[in-house]
N, C-alpha and C positions, 0 to 999 in steps of 0.2 A: 408285755411280749417286744423282746429285744428285736432291732434290726438285723438282719442277715448281712454282715460285712466282712470283709478279710480280715479283720482283727478279730472277730469272735470266731471264725473258721479257725485261726491259726491258733489261739486260746484253748479251743476243744478238739483240736486235732491231735493227734499223735502219731509219729514222735513229733516232738518240739522242734519245729522248724520256723524260718522266716519265709518259707515260700512254701505257697501251697502246692506245688507240683510234687512235693516231696511228702506231702502228709499220707499216710497209709490206713489210718482210722480216726473215725469223727464221729462224734457224740452229740447230736442235734434236739437228744429226748427231751419231751416235757416242756416245750418251750412255747405252745399253745399255738405253733405255727399253722398258717393258712396255706392255700395253694399258691397266692400272691406273694407270699414270704419268699419262696423259693428262687431265687433269681439264676437261671440257668446260664447266662453270661458270666457268673462268677463262680459255681459251681463245676461248670464243664473244665475249669483249670486243674479241677484235682486228679489229673491223669493217673496218679498211682494208688489211688484210694481203693483199698481192698474191701474196708467194712465200714458200712454207714447206718446209722442207729438214727431213725427218725419217730420213733415209738411216743406213744402218750402227748400226740399234737391233734389237729384238728382238719389233717390234709382228707381231701377226698380222691386225689389222684397225683401221681408225680408229673413232672413237666416230659413234653413229648420228646424234647430236643435236649436230654441231658447225658450225652455220651460219657461213661465211666468206665473206659475199655479195661480196668482191671479189675473192678468189683468181683467180688466173691460172694461176700455175705451182707444181706439185707433186712434190716427189722424195722416192720411198718406196724408193728403191733399197736392196737389200743388208738387207733383212729377212725376216719369215717369214710376210708375207701368206697368208691362207688364202682369202679372198673380197673379191670387188671391188665388191659392189653398194652398199655403206656409202658407197660415191664419188658416187652421182648425187647427194648433196646439193650436190656443188660445180658447178653448173650454168654458171658463168662459165669455167670451167678450161678453158685452151689449151694446156698442156703437162703432160705427167704422165710421170715416170719409173718404171718398176717392175725394171729390171734385177735380177738375183741374188737374186730371190724363188723361192725353190726350187720352191713348190708353184702357181705362174702357170701357165695354159695357153693355147694360142691361143684359145678359147672365151672365156676371161676378157677377151683383147684384143677381140674382137668386141663382148663385153658391154657394156665401157667405150665404144666407138665408137658403141653406140646410146644408152647411157645418159646420154653426156656431148655436149650437140648442137655446142659450141663446140669441142672436142677436136680439134687440127690436128697436134700432134707426140707421140708414144707411144714411149718409151724411145730417144728421139734419132733416131725416123724419122718423115718425114712421111707423114701418113695422110689428107689431105684426101679424094684421091680414093676410096679404099678404103673410109672412111667414109661417104662421100655414098650409095655403093652400098649399104651394109649400113644405113643409115637410111630409104632410099629404094625400090631398087629390089629388094634382097632381100626388104624387110618387105613390098612390095605384092606380090610373087609368094607369099610365104607366106600371105599374107591372103587371095590369091585361092585357093589349095589349101585352106585351112583352110574357107573359106565353100563351096566345093564338096564339101567332104566333108560338111558340115552337109545340102545341100540332096540330096546322093545319098544318104545312110544316114539321117540323122536326123531331117529336117523332117517326113515323111510318118508317122513314130511320134510326133510331139506331137499331143496330144488337143485339140480346137476351144479347149475352157476348160481348159487345165489348172491343177491345183491346184498349189502352191508346191512342195508335196512330189513330185509328179510330176516337176515342171520342174528339181527339185535333183537329181532320180535321174537323170532323162536328161542332164542338164548334166553331172555326174560322166564319165557313160558316154562322152560326147562328147570331153570335154578328155582321158581317157585315150584313147581312139581316134585324135584327132589327133596325141597326141604318139608313138605307135608308128606311124601310118600316113603322116603328111606329112615327106616326106624332100626336101631342098634342098640343091646345096651338096656340098663334097668330106667325107668321111666323119670327117675329123679336126675338122671344127666342128658334128660331130652333137651334140655338149652345149650348144653354143648355140644349134642350131637347134630341139631340143627346148625349152631355154627359152624361146626366142620363141615358138614355137608355142603352148606353154600359155599365154602371156601373150594371143595373138591371140584364142584360143579362149575365155579367158574376157571377154574386150571383148567379142566378139560375141554370147556369152550375155546379158551384161548389156544391151547395146543393144536384141536382138531378144526377149530374154524377162523382161527384168529380174530375171535371176537372179546372184546373187553365188557363184559355185562355188569354194570354197575348196579346195585342194588337201590331202589328207590325207597323212600322213608316207609312205605307200607310194607314193603319186602322183611324189614327189621322190626315191625311191630309185634307179630305173633311169635311164641314159643310156647313150648309144652310145659305142663305140668304133671305131677305123679298122678293126680286124680283125672278119668277120663272126661270130666264135665267143664272143668274151669278152663277158660281162655284167658291168660294176662298178656296186655299188652302194654309196650311201654315205646313212647316214641324217642326213637335214638338211632346211633349208629350200630354196624355189624358187631359191636362189644356188647349188645345186650345179652344179660345173663340171667333174667329174671323167669322162674319155672312157669310155665304154662300150658294148657292143656290143650289138646288136638282140636283144631278147629272143627266144628261140626254145624250142621245147616240149624240155621235159628228156628227154634221151636214157633209154632203158630198156634200154639195153646195160650187161648184169653187169659190176660191178666186177671187178678182179683179186682181190680179196677176197670177192668174192660167188659161191660156188658150191652152192646151195642144192639139196638133194635132196630133190624133192616127191613126194608120190604121188599120190592122186586129188584132192587138195585144192588142185592146181594152178590150175584156172580160178576157184578163189575168192580165192587170196591171190597172184594174180600181179601184182597193182597194188601191193602193198605193199611196202615195202622189205625187202629182205634184208641180214642181217648182212655185212659186208664180210668179216670175220676168221672168222666162225663158222659151221660147217656145221650146217645145220637139216634134221631129217626130219619130216616130217608124217605122222600115221597117225589114221585115223578121225576127221578133225575135221569136227563138223558145220556145215552151212551156217548154219543157224540162228545157232550160237553164232557164227561168223566173222562174220556181218553185223551181229552186236550191237556190234562194235569197241568204241568209245569214247563211246558215246550216254549222254545223263544216265540216272544211277540203275543204270547196268549196273555190278558191280564189276570193276575191272581185273583180269586175270588176267597170269599173268605170260609175257613174250612167251615164244615159242617157241625163243629163242635160250638161254632160261635152263633149258631141260629137258634139257639134257645129261646122260647119265647116265655117260657115260665117252668118253674122248678117248683114239686112239690116238696113239701118237709120229708128229711128222711124217717120219720115217724110215721109216715102213711104209705112207703112206700112197700110193694108187695115185695117181700124177701124171698120170695119162690122164683120170681122173676127179673129182680132188681140187684147189684150190686149195693152193698152197705152205702159206699160213698158216691152212688150217683142218685139222682133224682129223676123221675119220669117225666115225659114230656106227652102232650096231649097230641095226637095227629092233626087235628085239623089246624093246630099252630105251627107246624113244621114249615121251613122256608126249603125252597130249592137249594141245593148246595152242592159243591164239587169235592169229592173225595180226592187227594192227593193220591197220586200212583208212584211207584218207587221201581227204579231201573236198577237190575242186577246186574248189570255188564259193565258197569265202571268203578274204580277204585279210587278212593279218596286219598288225596296226597296232603292234606293240611295237617298232618301230623308232623310235628317238627321235632328234632334232636333235641335233648335236654342241654346239648353242648352248644346249640347256635341259637342265636338272636334274630335270625333274618326271617322275613316272613315268605311264606309260601301264596301261590297264586290262588289257592283253594280258602284263603281265609275271608272272603267277601267282605274287602273293605273298601272297595271303589263304589261310592254311592252315586246315584244321580240327582240334579236339583228336583227337588219337591214343591209341588204346587201348593196353593191355598187350599187347605183342609175345608170341605164343606160342613165339617162337625164344630168348626170354630163358633159358628153363631149359636149352638144349643151349649157352650161351654162356658163356665165362669171365667170372668174378666180377670186373667191372669196372663203374666209373661209366657207366652209361647213360644219355645226355643226349636230351631229348626237348623240342620247343616247344611252348607253350600256343599259345592261338588267336589270341593278339596278335602271335606271330612276332618277339617282342622278347625273351623269356626261355626260357632253357632250365629243364625240369623238372627241378631237381635241388638238391639242398641248398645254399643259398649257403655261400662259404666265406669269412671274412675273409681278404684279401689282405696281405701283407706286404711291405713293402719291398724292392725288388729289390738283390741283393749288387752289390757293385762289379764289374766286368769283370774278371774273370781272364785271365791270359795263359795261353795253351797253344795246340794247334795246331787251327786252324779251315779251313775250306774256302778253299784258294786263299790261305791265310796272312791273312785277314781279321781274325783276333782280334788278333794282333801289331799292327795296324795303328789298333786302338782303335775300328772300326767294327761290332764284333760286338756285338750286344744282350747285356746282363748274363744271366749265368747264375741261374736262379732255384732257389730250396728246393724240395724236395718237396712243401712246404705251400704252396706258391704255384703252384697248377695253371693251366694255361690253360685258358679258357673261350670257346667261339666258341658265335656265334648266327648263325640264317640270317638273312639280310638281303633278297636278290633269287633270283627266279627267273625266266630269261628263255629266251624260246623265239624266238631271232633266226637261225636257219639253215633255215627252214622251204623246202620246195621251193615255186616260185612264190607265195613270202610266204603260203601258206596257213596260218591258225590251227590247222587240224586236223591237220596234221603232227606228229605224234608217233613218227614210225618213222626219220627221218634221225637217225642216228647221229654223235656226236660224238667226236672222236677225240684232239685234243691241245691244251694250253693251256701257256702260257708268259706270265710277268710281262715287261714293257716294262724293260728297263735304265734305270735314272734317271740322268742326266747331272747331276754336280755340278761345283760351281764351276771345279773346276781342269780340268774336260773329262772325268773319267773317271765311272766308273758304278757302283765297287763299294762294296757296303755300304750303298748308299742305296735305300730302299723306293721303288716305286711302286704307284700304285692302277689302273694301267692294263694291261689283260690281253689277250692274243690267244687267240682260241679258233677252231676249223677242224671243219667237217664238212659233209657234203653238198658243195654246190657254192659254198660260201663260207668266209670268212675274215672274222671280227669283231673290231674292236677295242673293247673295253667298259671305261668307266669301274666300278670295281667300289663306290664311294661312292653314286654315285647312280643307277646301275644303267643309265644310259645306253649305248645303243649309238653310239660316236663315231663310227666309219665302217665301213664294209663293201664288203667286194671279193669280186666274183661271177664265176666261169666257168661258163658254161651248158657242162654234161655232164661236167664235170671231179668228182671226189670227193677232197679234201684229207683226207690220213692224217696229215700232220705240219705242224711248223713251228719254226723259229728263230729268235732275234733276235743283231743283233749291234751295235754301235756304231761308226761309219765317220765318217772326215772329209770332208765335204764342201767342194772347193776354189770359191771364189766367183771372178767374173772380175777381181777385184782383186788376184787372189792369196791373199786370207786365208780360213783353214779355219774352217769350224762343224762343231762334233760333231752327229750325225743318228743316231737309229736308223733300221735297217735290218731289214726282217722277211722271210724267206725261207719261202715254203711249196710244198709238194708233195704229189702223191697219185697218183691212178689213172694219169694220162697220162704220168708219167714225166719233167714239164716242171717244172723249179723257176722259181716266179716270185719276183721280187725287190720287195718291195713299199714304198712310201713310206707308212707308217702314217696320216700326217695328211691325205694326197692322195687315198686310195683308190684308188690306181693303182698298176699294176706299170711301174715305170721301165725294166725289162728282164727278160727271161727266157732259160732255156738249157735244153736237152735234157740230164737226165742219164743217161737209160736208156732202152732202147725199152718196158720194163718198168716196174712200179708202183715209187714210191719210198716206201719204208716208213718212213724215221727221218732225219732231219737235226740237223748239230749244228757249230755255229760254234765256231773254237779261242777260248779266251781268250787266248792268245800271240800270235795272229795275227788282226787283226780282219776280213780279207778272207777266211781261210782256212775254207773251208766242206766238211765230210764229208758224202757222201749215200750212204744205204745204199738197196738197191735189191733187188726181186725176183729179179733175174738172179744173187742171190747175190754180189753185189760192193760193196766199201764204195771210193768213190772220194773223193779230196781235190781240191777245186777252188780256185783263188784266183780269187775274181770280182771283184780290182782295186778302184779307188777310185771315187770320184764327182767329176764337175766339175757346173758349173752347166747342161751342157746334156745331162745325163742320161747321157752316154758311161761305158761301162765295157766291160770286156775279160775274157773267161772264158778261163783255162788249165787244163789238168789237167795235177796235178802226181804223183798216185800212185794205183796200183790195189791194193785188197789184196782177196784170194781168200778168201771167208768160208765156202765150203762146204754154208752153208745162208741162209735169208732172214734178214738182221739186223734186230732189232727197237729196239733200243736202242744208242745209241753215247755213250759217257763220255771225256772225255780226262782222264788220271790229274791230280789237280791240282798235285802234286809234281814231275809233270816232263811239262807238257801240249806239250810239243815232242818227247816222246821215246815216249808210250805211250798207245795208245788201246785202251780196252776195249769189246768190242762183244757184246751179249748177242743171241744167235741162236735160232732154232728148234730146233739141234742143240747148243746148249752156250754158254758163256760163253768167249771169245778173247781172247788179248792182242796186240797186232800193234806192231811196232817202227816208227813212222812218221818216223823222222828223214831228214829231205831230203839231208843230208852223203853219204848212201850212195847209190852209182849205180843199185843195183836199183830201178827204178820200178814192179815188179809183184811183190808178196809175198806169202806165205800166212803164217799166225799162227804165233806163236813159242811161246804155250804154251794149253793147254785146262786151265781149271780144273773140280776135281771136287768135286762136294758131297756131304754124308753122303745126302742125299735119292736121290742115284743108286742107292744099295745097295738101295733099294726097288724096284728097276724091276721092273716086272710085263710080261704079255704086251700088256695093251692101254695101258701109260703107262710112260715111262720118264723121266720128270720133266727131262726136258732141255730143254724149251722156256723157256728165261729170258725172261720178259715184265715183269720190272721190273728196274731198275737205276739205282742213284744214289749219291752219294758224300755221307756225313754230316760228313767231315771229310777233311782230307788224308790220314788212314790209314785212316779206317772205310769201309767200302764196304756199300752195303744192297741185296739182292736176293732175288729169288725164282722160284721155277719155277711152272708151271702146275700146279694142283692139287696142290701143296706142302701146304697148309694153314697155312703158316708163312712167316715171312720172317726170311731171315739176317741180321746183322749180324756183318761180318768184317774180319781185319787185313789190310790190303794189304802192308804191310811184313814181317810175319811169315809171310805167305804166301810172297812173295818167296824170304825168308829160307830157307825149306825147301826150297826147290827143290833138285831133285837134278839129273841128266843126261837122265833121262825128259821128255817133252813135255808130259806130264800132272804136275799141282801139286794137291796136296789142301790145301782152302783152311783157313784157321786160323779157326774158328768162335770168335766173341767171346760171342754169344749168340741165342738163338731166339725171336723172337717169335709169340704164336700168333695166329693168323688165321683167315678163314672155311675152311671145309671145302668151298667148291664146287668144282665140275670146270670151270668157267668159264673159259679163257685169256683173255689179254690185257687184265688187269687190270691197268692201271701204278700205282705208288706215286710219292712224292714226299718230300724230305726239305727240311726247314728246319734248316741247320748251326750257325745264330746262336743256335737254340733248344733243339737236340739232340731236334728233333722229327720224327717218321715219321707219315705218313698213307696210308692205303689204303682205297680204297672197296672194294665189294664187290657180289654179285650182287642185292641189294636195296634198293640207294640209301643202305645205311649208310656211314659213314664210320669206320675203325679208328684210332683216334690213340695215339700211344705216345711218353711222355716218357722219354727213355732217359739223361739227364744222371746219374742217379744209377747206373745201370749201368755207365756209360762210365767214371765216377769210380772206380768199384770197381777197374778195369781186370783183373780176373782174369776167366778163361773160366767161365761157368755153365752146366751141362748141364739145368737147371731150364727150362721153358717160360715165357716171360713173358709175362703176361695184357696186353692193351689198356689203358693208363690211362684210357680213355673212348671209348665208342662213341655217336657221333653219328647220331642216327636218322634215317631219312628224313622230312622234315617234314609229306608229305603235302599238296602245295599244291593250292588250288583252281582249276581252270578254267572260266570262265564258259562255261556251255553243256555242260560234260564231266562237272563234278563234283571230287572228289577224284580226283588222279593219284597211282597206285600207285608205290612203289618200282621201279626198275629197275636195271639193270649200271652202274656208274660207272667209266668206261672209263680216265679220266685225272683227276689232280687236280694242283694247282700252288699254291704259296703264294709271297707275297712276300718278301724277304730279312730283315723285321722282324717277320713273322708275324701282319700286320694284318688280311691276308685270306687266306682260302682259298676255290678255286673247283674245283669238281667238274662233270663233263662226265657226260653219261648216254648212254644207248641210245635215248631218248625223246625228242631234240631238246628236251631242257632243260639249261641251263646255271645251276648253283645256287651261288650267292656266300654265302659265311659271313664274318662279321666278327668280331674278336676284342673279346670284353666287358669 
């Protein structure tokens, strides 16, 4: 990629000249330019420029301060433009080309028609008639409707001599009401309509009240979509352009994972969020205690979800009374609990613009010093890490870090180590240290900052595209999280919520990333990331993470979707695990510039119980699929060369913990499953109190004629003795690192490289290398936030960031020290 210099501009400019000021036409196409390459100081010297071609580059926007007063024609085709309002500076523009920009919508076209008064051709089409309608007829009608709303609902509420504060408060309320109530035109243009209505409402306030009503971040989040049920949010500035649906009241319908057993406390706790996976019994809950909720000065007690004393085997649950993923609990063992309540009258302000890296006040990142935990006496002897009040250091003795050893060749997940992309192994004297960085509350219902009940279920780092178009071995700091009604894309370094996709009434349980090739109009291909997310409704959403919209969807089941998994061998192959006890392989096809895709069903696997985790075997991703289910760990043959399209499992794996089966617990619920290398599998059962590391190859080698096979355990890692299920672990193959949260917000970390190098099986329980304690962040108006269950964790391939999702609507981001 060449550097944009004066020499380059003179070479590519016409007519030929020695002065930039005399150039009238400039061709900067197909140079792989990114935003930073466009030097405003240099380009603004092109005062006579009438035609500019920047097509075929990697631009997401043009510089905001790029005055080109004579510019008439601009070609931005085949880029990655994400917003168009920066083009309003080119007031003399007559022709504009935006073809093959993945994230452009029809609302963007209408914004350009309004912002550019002389624009007559857009992407090769004559738009004069439509543009005049947008600029005059539609704007006049919207102004009339906004004025009518003011006179009808707000004018009488204005005091005769309002103070500036009163005017601002009423103004903000008016702008918000105008956005939601003023409708005009086709639903596909709802994003443009909302953007224009907001502008008109502010102009009206300025003229009548002299009030400049600035939009808060949450006012920019919601925009309408073509369907009446989807709400898609993007944390951004007023240039948000993603179609989204009219905000509806959040449905109170119980999730398939929610089947809470209530006693006399029903009327007190019915408005609180129930665990979608966990059965809860309330007994003798006092009204006074419940109403205390999370008010300042009140010590947070454990969620009722954490008071489970015993969990019956899923096979023994009365299906007429219980959800398949929940285990019943005896009444006599129930503890007194406090159900969190949710305040509807506040708005969250923690969502940040994708353009800003600054942190908002709502990000929950000011912790208080935490005291010695009484739990330490019961814990294994491991390094326990705590943050101090600055949240920048861990309270442990500093150790002198040593130089890393050169990368050794060996087996890594999907053979990455052989390719030299794996992080060099460390010595035991060079421990990994993680520090808490951000605490985000970005999945709140109705954007309420008081929502500490929405449960977050799944997170995964975006695969990073390298120069060759691949994604292996390259780290990313962008993570996707899901829970409640939304899916968020977060920048781990800045703590910014880059984008947010929301569906009213949905409850997202799972997500998965894939890299796909987008075919543009000229036949060229771009590698783009695609995010699949699904949950209670059984519908899989295929999301463009940068555009914060779903380019497609398909129904995977009439029941809820519990897990998703893309195939690393075939980027368009997606496995779905559903509550009807089936695993289905879909081909979601490729992408073209018109977002067309075709879904086909390739394979149906009968799981016999609800699948919770799906993992393709790294050494044979086209042949074998492991499925951790509520009733055991199964192996499926997924070869498509066979004619049988509906199959049962080939093997069921047997673990030593099964021999401890009791009447109330058979330890068969596999709630964690991951690969640490091509051969080493990491898994755990609910209430096992430990984590197994076992050999895939040795286990298969020991297979006999029986359908059941005993796993070859290599090591057993000591973990929490909690009886709470559905706490998932994560692995980082490049660092031989395993992490699993617990029921109290702590993270148990294991550096198992030394154990793996030893190679031999050990019968001794291995304690955690380190326990990262819950940092107890402060929340304005609520005080310290006590620890809660960590449902899911994720790490980037180079272990620079660690993300933990909790039961209290908090996503915690840790960074490697």
